[in-house]
mmJSON file of the N, C-alpha and C atoms, coordinates in Angstrom:
{"data_MODEL":{"atom_site":{
"group_PDB":["ATOM","ATOM","ATOM","ATOM","ATOM","ATOM","ATOM","ATOM","ATOM","ATOM","ATOM","ATOM","ATOM","ATOM","ATOM","ATOM","ATOM","ATOM","ATOM","ATOM","ATOM","ATOM","ATOM","ATOM","ATOM","ATOM","ATOM","ATOM","ATOM","ATOM","ATOM","ATOM","ATOM","ATOM","ATOM","ATOM","ATOM","ATOM","ATOM","ATOM","ATOM","ATOM","ATOM","ATOM","ATOM","ATOM","ATOM","ATOM","ATOM","ATOM","ATOM","ATOM","ATOM","ATOM","ATOM","ATOM","ATOM","ATOM","ATOM","ATOM","ATOM","ATOM","ATOM","ATOM","ATOM","ATOM","ATOM","ATOM","ATOM","ATOM","ATOM","ATOM","ATOM","ATOM","ATOM","ATOM","ATOM","ATOM","ATOM","ATOM","ATOM","ATOM","ATOM","ATOM","ATOM","ATOM","ATOM","ATOM","ATOM","ATOM","ATOM","ATOM","ATOM","ATOM","ATOM","ATOM","ATOM","ATOM","ATOM","ATOM","ATOM","ATOM","ATOM","ATOM","ATOM","ATOM","ATOM","ATOM","ATOM","ATOM","ATOM","ATOM","ATOM","ATOM","ATOM","ATOM","ATOM","ATOM","ATOM","ATOM","ATOM","ATOM","ATOM","ATOM","ATOM","ATOM","ATOM","ATOM","ATOM","ATOM","ATOM","ATOM","ATOM","ATOM","ATOM","ATOM","ATOM","ATOM","ATOM","ATOM","ATOM","ATOM","ATOM","ATOM","ATOM","ATOM","ATOM","ATOM","ATOM","ATOM","ATOM","ATOM","ATOM","ATOM","ATOM","ATOM","ATOM","ATOM","ATOM","ATOM","ATOM","ATOM","ATOM","ATOM","ATOM","ATOM","ATOM","ATOM","ATOM","ATOM","ATOM","ATOM","ATOM","ATOM","ATOM","ATOM","ATOM","ATOM","ATOM","ATOM","ATOM","ATOM","ATOM","ATOM","ATOM","ATOM","ATOM","ATOM","ATOM","ATOM","ATOM","ATOM","ATOM","ATOM","ATOM","ATOM","ATOM","ATOM","ATOM","ATOM","ATOM","ATOM","ATOM","ATOM","ATOM","ATOM","ATOM","ATOM","ATOM","ATOM","ATOM","ATOM","ATOM","ATOM","ATOM","ATOM","ATOM","ATOM","ATOM"],
"id":[1,2,3,4,5,6,7,8,9,10,11,12,13,14,15,16,17,18,19,20,21,22,23,24,25,26,27,28,29,30,31,32,33,34,35,36,37,38,39,40,41,42,43,44,45,46,47,48,49,50,51,52,53,54,55,56,57,58,59,60,61,62,63,64,65,66,67,68,69,70,71,72,73,74,75,76,77,78,79,80,81,82,83,84,85,86,87,88,89,90,91,92,93,94,95,96,97,98,99,100,101,102,103,104,105,106,107,108,109,110,111,112,113,114,115,116,117,118,119,120,121,122,123,124,125,126,127,128,129,130,131,132,133,134,135,136,137,138,139,140,141,142,143,144,145,146,147,148,149,150,151,152,153,154,155,156,157,158,159,160,161,162,163,164,165,166,167,168,169,170,171,172,173,174,175,176,177,178,179,180,181,182,183,184,185,186,187,188,189,190,191,192,193,194,195,196,197,198,199,200,201,202,203,204,205,206,207,208,209,210,211,212,213,214,215,216,217,218,219],
"type_symbol":["N","C","C","N","C","C","N","C","C","N","C","C","N","C","C","N","C","C","N","C","C","N","C","C","N","C","C","N","C","C","N","C","C","N","C","C","N","C","C","N","C","C","N","C","C","N","C","C","N","C","C","N","C","C","N","C","C","N","C","C","N","C","C","N","C","C","N","C","C","N","C","C","N","C","C","N","C","C","N","C","C","N","C","C","N","C","C","N","C","C","N","C","C","N","C","C","N","C","C","N","C","C","N","C","C","N","C","C","N","C","C","N","C","C","N","C","C","N","C","C","N","C","C","N","C","C","N","C","C","N","C","C","N","C","C","N","C","C","N","C","C","N","C","C","N","C","C","N","C","C","N","C","C","N","C","C","N","C","C","N","C","C","N","C","C","N","C","C","N","C","C","N","C","C","N","C","C","N","C","C","N","C","C","N","C","C","N","C","C","N","C","C","N","C","C","N","C","C","N","C","C","N","C","C","N","C","C","N","C","C","N","C","C","N","C","C","N","C","C"],
"label_atom_id":["N","CA","C","N","CA","C","N","CA","C","N","CA","C","N","CA","C","N","CA","C","N","CA","C","N","CA","C","N","CA","C","N","CA","C","N","CA","C","N","CA","C","N","CA","C","N","CA","C","N","CA","C","N","CA","C","N","CA","C","N","CA","C","N","CA","C","N","CA","C","N","CA","C","N","CA","C","N","CA","C","N","CA","C","N","CA","C","N","CA","C","N","CA","C","N","CA","C","N","CA","C","N","CA","C","N","CA","C","N","CA","C","N","CA","C","N","CA","C","N","CA","C","N","CA","C","N","CA","C","N","CA","C","N","CA","C","N","CA","C","N","CA","C","N","CA","C","N","CA","C","N","CA","C","N","CA","C","N","CA","C","N","CA","C","N","CA","C","N","CA","C","N","CA","C","N","CA","C","N","CA","C","N","CA","C","N","CA","C","N","CA","C","N","CA","C","N","CA","C","N","CA","C","N","CA","C","N","CA","C","N","CA","C","N","CA","C","N","CA","C","N","CA","C","N","CA","C","N","CA","C","N","CA","C","N","CA","C","N","CA","C","N","CA","C","N","CA","C","N","CA","C","N","CA","C"],
"label_alt_id":[null,null,null,null,null,null,null,null,null,null,null,null,null,null,null,null,null,null,null,null,null,null,null,null,null,null,null,null,null,null,null,null,null,null,null,null,null,null,null,null,null,null,null,null,null,null,null,null,null,null,null,null,null,null,null,null,null,null,null,null,null,null,null,null,null,null,null,null,null,null,null,null,null,null,null,null,null,null,null,null,null,null,null,null,null,null,null,null,null,null,null,null,null,null,null,null,null,null,null,null,null,null,null,null,null,null,null,null,null,null,null,null,null,null,null,null,null,null,null,null,null,null,null,null,null,null,null,null,null,null,null,null,null,null,null,null,null,null,null,null,null,null,null,null,null,null,null,null,null,null,null,null,null,null,null,null,null,null,null,null,null,null,null,null,null,null,null,null,null,null,null,null,null,null,null,null,null,null,null,null,null,null,null,null,null,null,null,null,null,null,null,null,null,null,null,null,null,null,null,null,null,null,null,null,null,null,null,null,null,null,null,null,null,null,null,null,null,null,null],
"label_comp_id":["MET","MET","MET","GLY","GLY","GLY","SER","SER","SER","PHE","PHE","PHE","SER","SER","SER","ILE","ILE","ILE","TRP","TRP","TRP","HIS","HIS","HIS","TRP","TRP","TRP","LEU","LEU","LEU","VAL","VAL","VAL","VAL","VAL","VAL","GLY","GLY","GLY","ILE","ILE","ILE","ILE","ILE","ILE","ILE","ILE","ILE","LEU","LEU","LEU","LEU","LEU","LEU","LEU","LEU","LEU","PHE","PHE","PHE","GLY","GLY","GLY","ARG","ARG","ARG","GLY","GLY","GLY","ARG","ARG","ARG","PHE","PHE","PHE","SER","SER","SER","GLY","GLY","GLY","MET","MET","MET","MET","MET","MET","GLY","GLY","GLY","ASP","ASP","ASP","VAL","VAL","VAL","ALA","ALA","ALA","LYS","LYS","LYS","GLY","GLY","GLY","ILE","ILE","ILE","LYS","LYS","LYS","GLU","GLU","GLU","PHE","PHE","PHE","LYS","LYS","LYS","LYS","LYS","LYS","GLY","GLY","GLY","MET","MET","MET","ALA","ALA","ALA","GLU","GLU","GLU","ASP","ASP","ASP","GLU","GLU","GLU","ASP","ASP","ASP","ALA","ALA","ALA","LYS","LYS","LYS","ALA","ALA","ALA","ALA","ALA","ALA","ALA","ALA","ALA","ARG","ARG","ARG","ILE","ILE","ILE","GLU","GLU","GLU","SER","SER","SER","PRO","PRO","PRO","GLN","GLN","GLN","PRO","PRO","PRO","THR","THR","THR","VAL","VAL","VAL","VAL","VAL","VAL","GLU","GLU","GLU","SER","SER","SER","GLU","GLU","GLU","LYS","LYS","LYS","GLN","GLN","GLN","THR","THR","THR","ASP","ASP","ASP","LYS","LYS","LYS","THR","THR","THR","SER","SER","SER"],
"label_asym_id":["A","A","A","A","A","A","A","A","A","A","A","A","A","A","A","A","A","A","A","A","A","A","A","A","A","A","A","A","A","A","A","A","A","A","A","A","A","A","A","A","A","A","A","A","A","A","A","A","A","A","A","A","A","A","A","A","A","A","A","A","A","A","A","A","A","A","A","A","A","A","A","A","A","A","A","A","A","A","A","A","A","A","A","A","A","A","A","A","A","A","A","A","A","A","A","A","A","A","A","A","A","A","A","A","A","A","A","A","A","A","A","A","A","A","A","A","A","A","A","A","A","A","A","A","A","A","A","A","A","A","A","A","A","A","A","A","A","A","A","A","A","A","A","A","A","A","A","A","A","A","A","A","A","A","A","A","A","A","A","A","A","A","A","A","A","A","A","A","A","A","A","A","A","A","A","A","A","A","A","A","A","A","A","A","A","A","A","A","A","A","A","A","A","A","A","A","A","A","A","A","A","A","A","A","A","A","A","A","A","A","A","A","A","A","A","A","A","A","A"],
"label_entity_id":["1","1","1","1","1","1","1","1","1","1","1","1","1","1","1","1","1","1","1","1","1","1","1","1","1","1","1","1","1","1","1","1","1","1","1","1","1","1","1","1","1","1","1","1","1","1","1","1","1","1","1","1","1","1","1","1","1","1","1","1","1","1","1","1","1","1","1","1","1","1","1","1","1","1","1","1","1","1","1","1","1","1","1","1","1","1","1","1","1","1","1","1","1","1","1","1","1","1","1","1","1","1","1","1","1","1","1","1","1","1","1","1","1","1","1","1","1","1","1","1","1","1","1","1","1","1","1","1","1","1","1","1","1","1","1","1","1","1","1","1","1","1","1","1","1","1","1","1","1","1","1","1","1","1","1","1","1","1","1","1","1","1","1","1","1","1","1","1","1","1","1","1","1","1","1","1","1","1","1","1","1","1","1","1","1","1","1","1","1","1","1","1","1","1","1","1","1","1","1","1","1","1","1","1","1","1","1","1","1","1","1","1","1","1","1","1","1","1","1"],
"label_seq_id":[1,1,1,2,2,2,3,3,3,4,4,4,5,5,5,6,6,6,7,7,7,8,8,8,9,9,9,10,10,10,11,11,11,12,12,12,13,13,13,14,14,14,15,15,15,16,16,16,17,17,17,18,18,18,19,19,19,20,20,20,21,21,21,22,22,22,23,23,23,24,24,24,25,25,25,26,26,26,27,27,27,28,28,28,29,29,29,30,30,30,31,31,31,32,32,32,33,33,33,34,34,34,35,35,35,36,36,36,37,37,37,38,38,38,39,39,39,40,40,40,41,41,41,42,42,42,43,43,43,44,44,44,45,45,45,46,46,46,47,47,47,48,48,48,49,49,49,50,50,50,51,51,51,52,52,52,53,53,53,54,54,54,55,55,55,56,56,56,57,57,57,58,58,58,59,59,59,60,60,60,61,61,61,62,62,62,63,63,63,64,64,64,65,65,65,66,66,66,67,67,67,68,68,68,69,69,69,70,70,70,71,71,71,72,72,72,73,73,73],
"pdbx_PDB_ins_code":[null,null,null,null,null,null,null,null,null,null,null,null,null,null,null,null,null,null,null,null,null,null,null,null,null,null,null,null,null,null,null,null,null,null,null,null,null,null,null,null,null,null,null,null,null,null,null,null,null,null,null,null,null,null,null,null,null,null,null,null,null,null,null,null,null,null,null,null,null,null,null,null,null,null,null,null,null,null,null,null,null,null,null,null,null,null,null,null,null,null,null,null,null,null,null,null,null,null,null,null,null,null,null,null,null,null,null,null,null,null,null,null,null,null,null,null,null,null,null,null,null,null,null,null,null,null,null,null,null,null,null,null,null,null,null,null,null,null,null,null,null,null,null,null,null,null,null,null,null,null,null,null,null,null,null,null,null,null,null,null,null,null,null,null,null,null,null,null,null,null,null,null,null,null,null,null,null,null,null,null,null,null,null,null,null,null,null,null,null,null,null,null,null,null,null,null,null,null,null,null,null,null,null,null,null,null,null,null,null,null,null,null,null,null,null,null,null,null,null],
"Cartn_x":[20.313,21.106,20.432,19.727,19.771,18.03,17.661,15.852,15.859,15.391,14.714,12.71,12.989,12.054,10.355,8.537,8.199,8.001,9.126,8.935,9.852,10.945,11.866,10.767,9.457,8.573,8.044,7.854,6.715,7.583,8.002,8.795,8.888,9.598,9.603,8.083,7.492,5.794,5.655,5.832,5.155,6.72,7.672,8.066,7.575,7.533,6.806,5.919,4.76,3.387,3.995,4.768,5.243,5.861,6.136,7.093,6.299,4.936,4.133,2.531,2.67,0.521,0.073,-0.827,-2.213,-2.521,-2.927,-3.443,-2.723,-1.481,-0.877,-0.39,-0.01,0.543,-1.199,-2.428,-3.207,-3.697,-3.042,-3.364,-2.101,-1.118,-0.238,-0.72,-1.306,-1.71,-2.911,-4.16,-5.051,-3.906,-2.96,-2.661,-1.866,-1.607,-1.179,-1.814,-3.096,-4.193,-4.863,-4.715,-5.407,-4.227,-3.515,-2.198,-1.988,-2.427,-3.059,-4.255,-4.522,-6.067,-6.161,-5.308,-5.066,-3.855,-2.691,-2.575,-3.676,-4.111,-4.746,-5.712,-6.267,-6.99,-6.658,-4.983,-4.092,-3.667,-3.8,-3.042,-4.614,-5.599,-6.588,-7.373,-7.892,-7.538,-6.195,-5.089,-4.036,-4.18,-4.749,-4.872,-6.872,-6.788,-8.671,-8.266,-7.161,-7.21,-6.332,-5.474,-4.399,-5.804,-6.418,-7.532,-8.707,-9.314,-9.651,-8.847,-7.61,-6.629,-6.799,-6.234,-6.213,-7.919,-8.898,-9.625,-9.884,-9.837,-10.293,-9.105,-7.724,-6.796,-6.316,-6.946,-5.99,-4.948,-4.587,-3.164,-3.263,-2.193,-2.936,-2.179,-2.114,-1.117,-0.367,0.665,1.997,1.079,-0.213,-1.376,-1.834,-2.636,-2.741,-2.027,-1.352,-0.397,0.615,0.435,1.195,-0.409,-1.398,-2.688,-2.411,-2.037,-2.745,-1.267,-0.105,1.331,0.575,0.185,-0.862,-0.952,-2.095,-2.915,-2.929,-1.38,-0.734,-0.107,0.51,1.65,0.889],
"Cartn_y":[-32.237,-32.83,-31.517,-30.454,-28.472,-28.452,-29.501,-29.512,-29.927,-29.485,-29.648,-30.842,-31.741,-33.009,-32.539,-33.375,-32.195,-32.98,-34.411,-34.075,-33.049,-32.635,-31.603,-30.307,-29.629,-29.212,-28.858,-30.121,-30.513,-30.676,-31.069,-30.885,-29.433,-28.322,-26.899,-26.19,-27.084,-26.755,-26.454,-28.232,-27.972,-27.482,-27.287,-26.843,-25.241,-24.646,-23.6,-23.84,-23.953,-24.393,-24.792,-24.783,-25.96,-24.842,-23.688,-22.302,-21.223,-21.575,-20.449,-20.151,-21.032,-21.952,-21.831,-22.497,-22.437,-20.921,-20.688,-19.003,-17.851,-18.179,-16.975,-16.312,-17.389,-17.948,-17.913,-17.837,-16.458,-15.919,-14.862,-14.203,-12.708,-13.365,-12.851,-12.728,-13.98,-13.772,-13.249,-12.568,-11.482,-9.966,-10.434,-8.521,-8.574,-9.733,-8.671,-8.17,-9.047,-8.69,-7.449,-6.866,-5.461,-4.785,-4.581,-3.624,-3.807,-4.855,-4.092,-3.974,-3.413,-3.415,-1.633,-1.313,-0.543,0.617,0.271,0.513,0.61,0.21,0.008,1.086,0.718,2.542,3.319,3.843,5.436,5.328,4.288,4.374,5.699,4.849,5.506,6.396,6.61,8.06,9.573,8.218,9.837,10.011,9.234,9.475,9.997,9.61,10.587,12.749,12.522,14.399,14.496,13.929,14.118,14.801,13.843,14.029,15.031,15.538,16.423,17.293,17.902,18.094,20.126,19.037,18.938,19.765,19.062,19.791,21.118,21.199,22.588,23.665,23.532,24.291,24.351,23.999,24.413,25.004,24.356,25.457,26.171,27.52,27.966,27.901,27.757,27.941,28.595,28.337,30.027,30.564,29.689,30.539,32.18,31.318,31.839,33.269,32.435,33.548,34.431,34.207,35.745,36.337,36.394,37.317,37.534,37.223,38.029,38.666,38.568,39.799,41.061,40.454,41.779,42.366,42.245,42.883,43.186,43.378,44.868,45.162,45.015,46.065,47.109],
"Cartn_z":[-4.006,-2.892,-2.321,-3.258,-2.859,-3.29,-3.795,-2.902,-2.232,-1.463,-0.203,-0.695,0.644,0.639,0.732,0.459,1.205,2.905,2.97,5.195,5.418,4.685,4.981,5.592,4.743,4.739,5.918,5.419,6.854,8.28,8.548,9.933,10.136,9.774,9.52,9.153,9.561,9.669,11.11,11.146,12.736,13.613,13.623,14.339,14.458,13.987,13.535,13.943,14.411,15.067,16.365,16.488,18.391,18.789,17.973,18.423,19.404,18.182,18.447,19.075,17.861,18.791,17.771,17.378,16.533,16.406,17.685,18.027,17.681,18.61,17.896,16.86,15.382,13.777,13.369,13.238,12.998,13.478,14.627,15.156,14.096,14.138,13.48,12.113,11.755,9.987,9.854,10.542,11.368,11.132,11.843,12.147,10.922,10.006,8.799,7.724,7.74,7.068,6.967,8.234,9.014,8.096,8.074,8.048,6.608,5.601,4.182,3.972,4.336,4.717,4.208,5.492,5.535,5.274,4.591,3.919,2.378,2.01,0.309,0.567,1.903,2.654,2.197,2.538,2.954,1.615,0.842,-0.961,-1.597,-0.995,-2.398,-1.684,-0.647,-0.146,-0.561,-0.337,-0.992,-2.315,-3.829,-4.39,-5.0,-3.978,-4.636,-3.802,-3.235,-2.002,-3.667,-4.468,-5.3,-6.379,-6.713,-7.951,-7.296,-6.087,-6.068,-5.809,-5.525,-5.905,-7.045,-7.591,-9.672,-9.251,-9.246,-9.87,-9.359,-8.243,-7.525,-7.667,-8.19,-8.575,-9.942,-10.567,-11.674,-12.212,-13.041,-13.143,-13.948,-14.595,-15.869,-16.479,-17.771,-18.19,-19.791,-19.917,-20.853,-21.433,-22.098,-22.893,-21.935,-20.897,-19.653,-19.43,-18.851,-18.259,-18.576,-20.672,-20.95,-21.103,-21.606,-21.338,-20.567,-18.625,-17.624,-17.741,-17.583,-18.702,-19.477,-20.497,-21.221,-20.923,-20.064,-19.622,-18.332,-17.773,-16.72,-17.006,-18.155,-19.076,-19.604],
"occupancy":[1.0,1.0,1.0,1.0,1.0,1.0,1.0,1.0,1.0,1.0,1.0,1.0,1.0,1.0,1.0,1.0,1.0,1.0,1.0,1.0,1.0,1.0,1.0,1.0,1.0,1.0,1.0,1.0,1.0,1.0,1.0,1.0,1.0,1.0,1.0,1.0,1.0,1.0,1.0,1.0,1.0,1.0,1.0,1.0,1.0,1.0,1.0,1.0,1.0,1.0,1.0,1.0,1.0,1.0,1.0,1.0,1.0,1.0,1.0,1.0,1.0,1.0,1.0,1.0,1.0,1.0,1.0,1.0,1.0,1.0,1.0,1.0,1.0,1.0,1.0,1.0,1.0,1.0,1.0,1.0,1.0,1.0,1.0,1.0,1.0,1.0,1.0,1.0,1.0,1.0,1.0,1.0,1.0,1.0,1.0,1.0,1.0,1.0,1.0,1.0,1.0,1.0,1.0,1.0,1.0,1.0,1.0,1.0,1.0,1.0,1.0,1.0,1.0,1.0,1.0,1.0,1.0,1.0,1.0,1.0,1.0,1.0,1.0,1.0,1.0,1.0,1.0,1.0,1.0,1.0,1.0,1.0,1.0,1.0,1.0,1.0,1.0,1.0,1.0,1.0,1.0,1.0,1.0,1.0,1.0,1.0,1.0,1.0,1.0,1.0,1.0,1.0,1.0,1.0,1.0,1.0,1.0,1.0,1.0,1.0,1.0,1.0,1.0,1.0,1.0,1.0,1.0,1.0,1.0,1.0,1.0,1.0,1.0,1.0,1.0,1.0,1.0,1.0,1.0,1.0,1.0,1.0,1.0,1.0,1.0,1.0,1.0,1.0,1.0,1.0,1.0,1.0,1.0,1.0,1.0,1.0,1.0,1.0,1.0,1.0,1.0,1.0,1.0,1.0,1.0,1.0,1.0,1.0,1.0,1.0,1.0,1.0,1.0,1.0,1.0,1.0,1.0,1.0,1.0],
"B_iso_or_equiv":[0.0,0.0,0.0,0.0,0.0,0.0,0.0,0.0,0.0,0.0,0.0,0.0,0.0,0.0,0.0,0.0,0.0,0.0,0.0,0.0,0.0,0.0,0.0,0.0,0.0,0.0,0.0,0.0,0.0,0.0,0.0,0.0,0.0,0.0,0.0,0.0,0.0,0.0,0.0,0.0,0.0,0.0,0.0,0.0,0.0,0.0,0.0,0.0,0.0,0.0,0.0,0.0,0.0,0.0,0.0,0.0,0.0,0.0,0.0,0.0,0.0,0.0,0.0,0.0,0.0,0.0,0.0,0.0,0.0,0.0,0.0,0.0,0.0,0.0,0.0,0.0,0.0,0.0,0.0,0.0,0.0,0.0,0.0,0.0,0.0,0.0,0.0,0.0,0.0,0.0,0.0,0.0,0.0,0.0,0.0,0.0,0.0,0.0,0.0,0.0,0.0,0.0,0.0,0.0,0.0,0.0,0.0,0.0,0.0,0.0,0.0,0.0,0.0,0.0,0.0,0.0,0.0,0.0,0.0,0.0,0.0,0.0,0.0,0.0,0.0,0.0,0.0,0.0,0.0,0.0,0.0,0.0,0.0,0.0,0.0,0.0,0.0,0.0,0.0,0.0,0.0,0.0,0.0,0.0,0.0,0.0,0.0,0.0,0.0,0.0,0.0,0.0,0.0,0.0,0.0,0.0,0.0,0.0,0.0,0.0,0.0,0.0,0.0,0.0,0.0,0.0,0.0,0.0,0.0,0.0,0.0,0.0,0.0,0.0,0.0,0.0,0.0,0.0,0.0,0.0,0.0,0.0,0.0,0.0,0.0,0.0,0.0,0.0,0.0,0.0,0.0,0.0,0.0,0.0,0.0,0.0,0.0,0.0,0.0,0.0,0.0,0.0,0.0,0.0,0.0,0.0,0.0,0.0,0.0,0.0,0.0,0.0,0.0,0.0,0.0,0.0,0.0,0.0,0.0],
"pdbx_formal_charge":[null,null,null,null,null,null,null,null,null,null,null,null,null,null,null,null,null,null,null,null,null,null,null,null,null,null,null,null,null,null,null,null,null,null,null,null,null,null,null,null,null,null,null,null,null,null,null,null,null,null,null,null,null,null,null,null,null,null,null,null,null,null,null,null,null,null,null,null,null,null,null,null,null,null,null,null,null,null,null,null,null,null,null,null,null,null,null,null,null,null,null,null,null,null,null,null,null,null,null,null,null,null,null,null,null,null,null,null,null,null,null,null,null,null,null,null,null,null,null,null,null,null,null,null,null,null,null,null,null,null,null,null,null,null,null,null,null,null,null,null,null,null,null,null,null,null,null,null,null,null,null,null,null,null,null,null,null,null,null,null,null,null,null,null,null,null,null,null,null,null,null,null,null,null,null,null,null,null,null,null,null,null,null,null,null,null,null,null,null,null,null,null,null,null,null,null,null,null,null,null,null,null,null,null,null,null,null,null,null,null,null,null,null,null,null,null,null,null,null],
"auth_seq_id":[1,1,1,2,2,2,3,3,3,4,4,4,5,5,5,6,6,6,7,7,7,8,8,8,9,9,9,10,10,10,11,11,11,12,12,12,13,13,13,14,14,14,15,15,15,16,16,16,17,17,17,18,18,18,19,19,19,20,20,20,21,21,21,22,22,22,23,23,23,24,24,24,25,25,25,26,26,26,27,27,27,28,28,28,29,29,29,30,30,30,31,31,31,32,32,32,33,33,33,34,34,34,35,35,35,36,36,36,37,37,37,38,38,38,39,39,39,40,40,40,41,41,41,42,42,42,43,43,43,44,44,44,45,45,45,46,46,46,47,47,47,48,48,48,49,49,49,50,50,50,51,51,51,52,52,52,53,53,53,54,54,54,55,55,55,56,56,56,57,57,57,58,58,58,59,59,59,60,60,60,61,61,61,62,62,62,63,63,63,64,64,64,65,65,65,66,66,66,67,67,67,68,68,68,69,69,69,70,70,70,71,71,71,72,72,72,73,73,73],
"auth_comp_id":["MET","MET","MET","GLY","GLY","GLY","SER","SER","SER","PHE","PHE","PHE","SER","SER","SER","ILE","ILE","ILE","TRP","TRP","TRP","HIS","HIS","HIS","TRP","TRP","TRP","LEU","LEU","LEU","VAL","VAL","VAL","VAL","VAL","VAL","GLY","GLY","GLY","ILE","ILE","ILE","ILE","ILE","ILE","ILE","ILE","ILE","LEU","LEU","LEU","LEU","LEU","LEU","LEU","LEU","LEU","PHE","PHE","PHE","GLY","GLY","GLY","ARG","ARG","ARG","GLY","GLY","GLY","ARG","ARG","ARG","PHE","PHE","PHE","SER","SER","SER","GLY","GLY","GLY","MET","MET","MET","MET","MET","MET","GLY","GLY","GLY","ASP","ASP","ASP","VAL","VAL","VAL","ALA","ALA","ALA","LYS","LYS","LYS","GLY","GLY","GLY","ILE","ILE","ILE","LYS","LYS","LYS","GLU","GLU","GLU","PHE","PHE","PHE","LYS","LYS","LYS","LYS","LYS","LYS","GLY","GLY","GLY","MET","MET","MET","ALA","ALA","ALA","GLU","GLU","GLU","ASP","ASP","ASP","GLU","GLU","GLU","ASP","ASP","ASP","ALA","ALA","ALA","LYS","LYS","LYS","ALA","ALA","ALA","ALA","ALA","ALA","ALA","ALA","ALA","ARG","ARG","ARG","ILE","ILE","ILE","GLU","GLU","GLU","SER","SER","SER","PRO","PRO","PRO","GLN","GLN","GLN","PRO","PRO","PRO","THR","THR","THR","VAL","VAL","VAL","VAL","VAL","VAL","GLU","GLU","GLU","SER","SER","SER","GLU","GLU","GLU","LYS","LYS","LYS","GLN","GLN","GLN","THR","THR","THR","ASP","ASP","ASP","LYS","LYS","LYS","THR","THR","THR","SER","SER","SER"],
"auth_asym_id":["A","A","A","A","A","A","A","A","A","A","A","A","A","A","A","A","A","A","A","A","A","A","A","A","A","A","A","A","A","A","A","A","A","A","A","A","A","A","A","A","A","A","A","A","A","A","A","A","A","A","A","A","A","A","A","A","A","A","A","A","A","A","A","A","A","A","A","A","A","A","A","A","A","A","A","A","A","A","A","A","A","A","A","A","A","A","A","A","A","A","A","A","A","A","A","A","A","A","A","A","A","A","A","A","A","A","A","A","A","A","A","A","A","A","A","A","A","A","A","A","A","A","A","A","A","A","A","A","A","A","A","A","A","A","A","A","A","A","A","A","A","A","A","A","A","A","A","A","A","A","A","A","A","A","A","A","A","A","A","A","A","A","A","A","A","A","A","A","A","A","A","A","A","A","A","A","A","A","A","A","A","A","A","A","A","A","A","A","A","A","A","A","A","A","A","A","A","A","A","A","A","A","A","A","A","A","A","A","A","A","A","A","A","A","A","A","A","A","A"],
"auth_atom_id":["N","CA","C","N","CA","C","N","CA","C","N","CA","C","N","CA","C","N","CA","C","N","CA","C","N","CA","C","N","CA","C","N","CA","C","N","CA","C","N","CA","C","N","CA","C","N","CA","C","N","CA","C","N","CA","C","N","CA","C","N","CA","C","N","CA","C","N","CA","C","N","CA","C","N","CA","C","N","CA","C","N","CA","C","N","CA","C","N","CA","C","N","CA","C","N","CA","C","N","CA","C","N","CA","C","N","CA","C","N","CA","C","N","CA","C","N","CA","C","N","CA","C","N","CA","C","N","CA","C","N","CA","C","N","CA","C","N","CA","C","N","CA","C","N","CA","C","N","CA","C","N","CA","C","N","CA","C","N","CA","C","N","CA","C","N","CA","C","N","CA","C","N","CA","C","N","CA","C","N","CA","C","N","CA","C","N","CA","C","N","CA","C","N","CA","C","N","CA","C","N","CA","C","N","CA","C","N","CA","C","N","CA","C","N","CA","C","N","CA","C","N","CA","C","N","CA","C","N","CA","C","N","CA","C","N","CA","C","N","CA","C","N","CA","C","N","CA","C","N","CA","C","N","CA","C"],
"pdbx_PDB_model_num":[1,1,1,1,1,1,1,1,1,1,1,1,1,1,1,1,1,1,1,1,1,1,1,1,1,1,1,1,1,1,1,1,1,1,1,1,1,1,1,1,1,1,1,1,1,1,1,1,1,1,1,1,1,1,1,1,1,1,1,1,1,1,1,1,1,1,1,1,1,1,1,1,1,1,1,1,1,1,1,1,1,1,1,1,1,1,1,1,1,1,1,1,1,1,1,1,1,1,1,1,1,1,1,1,1,1,1,1,1,1,1,1,1,1,1,1,1,1,1,1,1,1,1,1,1,1,1,1,1,1,1,1,1,1,1,1,1,1,1,1,1,1,1,1,1,1,1,1,1,1,1,1,1,1,1,1,1,1,1,1,1,1,1,1,1,1,1,1,1,1,1,1,1,1,1,1,1,1,1,1,1,1,1,1,1,1,1,1,1,1,1,1,1,1,1,1,1,1,1,1,1,1,1,1,1,1,1,1,1,1,1,1,1,1,1,1,1,1,1]
}}}
């Protein structure tokens, strides 16, 4: 009683197709796929920007900062 049979899922699928229509349902899935691709592209660009920022402006180490303070004293 706790599990659903194949007939249950078949009826649910038919009802969903009737409500949304075949074209509308495939259009929604296409929009979801485009959204996922844009999200991945944005994440990749964000990682590239962080890596470039680290390469361009490295932070001085503790030893380097101590040398700079010794020179000024």
